[in-house]
C-alpha positions in Angstrom: -12.1 -16.4 11.9 -12.1 -17.8 8.4 -10.1 -21.0 7.8 -6.6 -20.3 6.6 -5.5 -21.7 3.3 -2.5 -24.0 3.2 0.8 -22.1 3.5 -1.0 -18.8 4.4 0.5 -18.7 7.9 4.0 -19.5 6.7 4.6 -16.9 4.0 2.9 -13.6 4.8 6.3 -11.8 4.4 6.7 -13.4 0.9 3.2 -12.1 0.0 4.3 -8.6 1.0 7.5 -8.9 -1.2 5.3 -10.0 -4.1 2.9 -7.1 -3.5 5.9 -4.7 -3.5 7.1 -6.1 -6.8 3.7 -5.7 -8.3 3.3 -2.2 -7.0 6.6 -1.3 -8.6 5.3 -2.8 -11.9 2.2 -0.6 -11.5 4.5 2.4 -10.9 6.3 1.7 -14.2 2.9 1.7 -16.0 1.9 5.0 -14.2 5.1 6.6 -15.2 4.6 5.5 -18.8 1.0 6.7 -18.8 1.7 10.1 -17.1 2.5 11.6 -20.4 -0.7 10.5 -22.0 -3.4 10.5 -19.3 -4.2 12.9 -16.5 -3.7 12.0 -12.8 -7.4 11.8 -12.3 -7.8 9.4 -15.2 -5.0 7.1 -13.9 -6.7 7.0 -10.5 -10.1 6.2 -12.1 -8.8 3.5 -14.3 -6.7 2.1 -11.5 -9.8 1.6 -9.5 -12.2 0.6 -12.3 -10.0 -2.1 -13.9 -9.2 -3.4 -10.4 -12.9 -3.6 -9.7 -13.6 -5.6 -12.8 -10.7 -7.9 -12.1 -12.0 -8.6 -8.6 -15.6 -9.0 -9.8 -14.5 -11.7 -12.3 -12.4 -13.5 -9.6 -15.3 -13.4 -7.1 -17.8 -14.6 -9.7 -15.5 -17.6 -10.4 -15.2 -18.4 -6.7 -18.8 -17.8 -5.9 -17.9 -15.1 -3.3 -20.9 -12.8 -2.6 -20.3 -9.1 -3.0 -22.3 -8.1 0.0 -20.3 -7.7 3.2 -21.5 -7.8 6.9 -18.6 -5.4 7.7 -19.5 -2.6 5.4 -18.4 0.1 7.9 -14.9 -1.3 8.0 -14.8 -1.7 4.3 -15.8 1.9 3.8 -13.1 3.0 6.3 -10.5 1.0 4.4 -11.7 2.2 1.0 -11.9 5.9 1.8 -8.6 6.0 3.7 -6.8 4.1 1.0 -8.3 6.3 -1.8 -7.5 9.5 0.2 -3.9 8.3 0.7 -3.6 7.6 -3.1 -4.9 11.0 -3.9 -2.6 12.7 -1.5 0.3 10.8 -3.0 -0.6 11.7 -6.5 -0.9 15.4 -5.5 2.5 15.2 -3.9 3.9 13.7 -7.0 2.6 16.7 -9.0 4.1 19.3 -6.7 7.3 17.7 -5.4 10.4 16.0 -6.8 9.7 12.3 -7.3 12.2 11.3 -4.6 10.8 13.6 -2.0 7.2 12.5 -2.7 8.1 8.8 -2.5 10.1 9.3 0.7 7.2 11.1 2.5 4.8 8.4 1.3 7.0 5.7 2.8 6.7 7.2 6.3 3.6 4.9 6.5 5.4 2.1 8.5 6.3 4.7 11.2 2.7 5.9 11.4 1.5 2.2 11.6 3.8 1.7 14.6 2.4 4.9 16.2 -1.2 3.8 15.5 -0.7 0.4 16.9 0.9 1.8 20.0 -1.3 4.7 20.9 -4.7 3.7 19.4 -4.7 0.0 19.7 -2.5 -0.1 22.9 -0.2 -2.7 21.4 3.4 -3.0 22.7 5.9 -2.4 20.0 9.2 -4.2 20.7 12.3 -2.0 20.3 13.9 -4.3 17.6 10.8 -3.9 15.5 10.8 -0.1 15.8 14.6 0.0 15.2 14.1 -2.0 12.0 11.4 0.4 10.8 13.7 3.4 11.3 16.6 1.6 9.6 14.4 0.9 6.6 13.2 4.5 6.4 16.8 5.7 6.7 17.6 3.5 3.7 14.7 5.0 1.7 16.0 8.5 2.5 19.5 7.6 1.5 18.4 5.9 -1.7 16.1 8.7 -2.9 18.0 11.7 -1.4 14.9 14.0 -1.2 15.0 17.7 -1.4 12.3 20.3 -0.4 12.0 24.0 -1.5 10.4 26.7 0.5 7.4 26.9 -1.8 6.7 23.2 -1.7 5.2 22.8 1.8 1.7 22.1 0.5 3.0 19.2 -1.5 5.1 18.1 1.5 2.0 18.1 3.7 0.1 16.0 1.2 3.0 13.6 0.9 3.3 13.2 4.7 -0.5 13.0 4.8 -0.5 10.1 2.3 1.8 8.1 4.7 -0.3 8.9 7.7 -3.7 8.1 6.1 -2.2 5.0 4.4 -1.4 3.6 7.9 -5.2 3.7 8.7 -5.9 1.8 5.5 -3.2 -0.9 6.3 -4.5 -1.4 9.8 -8.1 -1.6 8.5 -6.9 -4.3 6.1 -5.6 -6.3 9.1 -8.9 -5.9 10.9 -10.9 -7.0 7.9 -8.8 -10.1 7.6 -9.3 -10.9 11.3 -13.0 -10.4 10.8 -12.9 -13.1 8.1 -13.4 -10.9 5.0 -12.2 -12.6 1.8 -9.3 -10.8 0.2 -11.0 -10.3 -3.2 -14.0 -8.6 -1.5 -11.8 -6.2 0.4 -9.9 -5.3 -2.8 -13.2 -5.0 -4.7 -14.7 -2.5 -2.2 -11.5 -0.5 -2.3 -11.4 -0.5 -6.1 -15.0 0.5 -6.3 -14.5 3.5 -4.0 -11.3 4.5 -5.8 -13.1 4.6 -9.2 -16.1 6.4 -7.8 -14.0 9.1 -6.2 -11.5 9.2 -9.1 -14.1 9.7 -11.8 -15.1 13.3 -10.8 -11.4 14.2 -10.6 -10.9 12.8 -14.0 -13.8 14.7 -15.5 -13.0 18.0 -13.6 -10.0 18.7 -15.8 -9.6 18.5 -19.6 -11.8 16.0 -21.6 -11.0 12.3 -21.2 -8.2 11.2 -23.5 -8.9 8.7 -26.2 -7.5 5.3 -25.5 -5.4 3.7 -28.3 -3.8 0.2 -28.2 -0.7 1.4 -26.3 -2.8 3.4 -23.9 -5.0 0.4 -23.3 -2.0 -1.7 -22.5 -0.7 0.9 -20.0 -4.1 1.2 -18.3 -4.5 -2.5 -18.1 -1.1 -2.7 -16.5 -2.0 -0.1 -13.9 -5.2 -1.8 -13.0 -4.1 -5.5 -13.2 -0.8 -4.9 -11.4 -2.4 -2.7 -8.9 -5.3 -5.1 -8.2 -3.0 -8.2 -7.9 -0.7 -6.2 -5.6 -3.7 -5.3 -3.4 -4.6 -9.0 -3.2 -1.1 -10.0 -2.1 -0.8 -7.1 0.3 -4.2 -7.9 1.9 -3.2 -11.5 2.4 0.1 -10.4 4.0 -1.7 -8.1 6.5 -4.4 -10.7 7.2 -2.0 -13.6 8.1 1.2 -11.8 9.1 2.3 -9.3 11.7 1.2 -5.8 10.9 4.5 -4.0 11.4 6.4 -6.7 9.6 4.2 -6.3 6.5 4.3 -2.5 6.7 8.1 -2.5 6.9 8.6 -5.0 4.0 6.7 -2.5 1.8 10.1 -0.6 1.7 11.1 -3.2 -0.9 8.9 -1.4 -3.4 11.6 1.3 -3.5 14.3 -1.3 -4.4 12.2 -2.8 -7.2 11.3 0.7 -8.5 15.0 1.8 -8.5 16.0 -1.4 -10.4 13.2 -0.8 -12.9 14.6 2.7 -13.4 18.0 1.3 -14.3 16.4 -1.3 -16.6 13.9 0.9 -18.5 15.3 4.4 -18.2 19.0 3.7 -17.9 19.2 5.4 -14.5 22.5 5.0 -12.7 22.7 4.0 -9.0 25.7 5.5 -7.2 27.5 3.7 -4.4 25.3 5.4 -1.8 22.2 3.9 -3.5 23.6 0.4 -3.1 24.3 1.1 0.5 20.7 2.2 0.9 19.5 -1.0 -0.7 21.6 -2.9 1.8 20.0 -1.0 4.7 16.5 -1.7 3.4 17.3 -5.4 3.1 18.9 -5.4 6.5 15.8 -3.8 7.9 13.6 -6.5 6.4 15.8 -9.2 7.8 16.0 -7.6 11.3 12.2 -7.1 11.6 11.5 -10.7 10.4 14.0 -12.1 13.0 12.5 -9.8 15.7 9.0 -10.8 14.8 9.8 -14.5 14.9 11.0 -14.1 18.5 7.6 -12.7 19.5 5.2 -15.2 20.8 2.3 -15.9 18.5 -1.1 -14.7 19.9 -3.5 -17.3 21.0 -6.5 -17.9 18.7 -8.7 -17.4 21.8 -7.8 -13.7 21.9 -10.3 -11.2 20.7 -10.2 -10.0 17.1 -9.5 -6.4 18.2 -7.3 -5.2 21.0 -9.2 -3.9 24.1 -8.3 -0.3 23.4 -10.0 -0.6 19.9 -13.3 -2.3 20.8 -15.1 1.0 21.4 -15.2 2.5 17.8 -18.3 1.3 16.0 -16.6 1.6 12.6 -14.6 -1.6 13.2 -17.6 -3.9 13.3 
């Protein structure tokens, strides 16, 4: 395993909170850009600008682009991009609150994936914290679903399920010693490659003026930095803790809605915020009571050593 930088083992939860804030900032830019650019264009620029950002960072650090774990990188990149595309499809066919709620089922799927595929034992307090956090998301967003929206609902739920594969893949890449910028670079490259045909399939690409360039830079830079922080959190922290703390993105997004669009939060929304915060506190306390695994343990659980895609 690669040497851990100072403080990396003591603040993985903080890295996830930072990632959530940056993802919320990216969401603001996406909302601002939705009236100018198509969804495919936003996906493409999200990946392409993130790729350039990571390339510059790796060049400055002297980090090679080539990876010995290309199968795991492809698994992470494709699953992450597929989750993003499903989420964007859900956003186009569902009310915003419903799409976001379905996407934030990912911590539940992470818990199921760890338990049934990796054979890890999930402590009841951790699972309870995940459910409390999801309950807070539902209360905050108050989703609705119409009879003709099942395709969008399936895409939204699929984004949460596929995202869980991406998150666990990030953890495994970290355990394999992959540098965070290289993991984000591969993901960004695959996102831009897959997003480009989507962008070209619709209407012609929109011209980018000064305002549009600022929005696209915000989408790419905030998204790339958020991926870096998230990758570090999954690398050094407990997987379910990091997944659960992603709920804080909903809080930041709601506050940005109040700040930039004068949205009003009712009393039930503040109760939901309290539930999400309580969920984060509970899962952090529960995780601290769990014994830290020995460094002599294998990088992958016994139940997960068989798949070749993890090497």
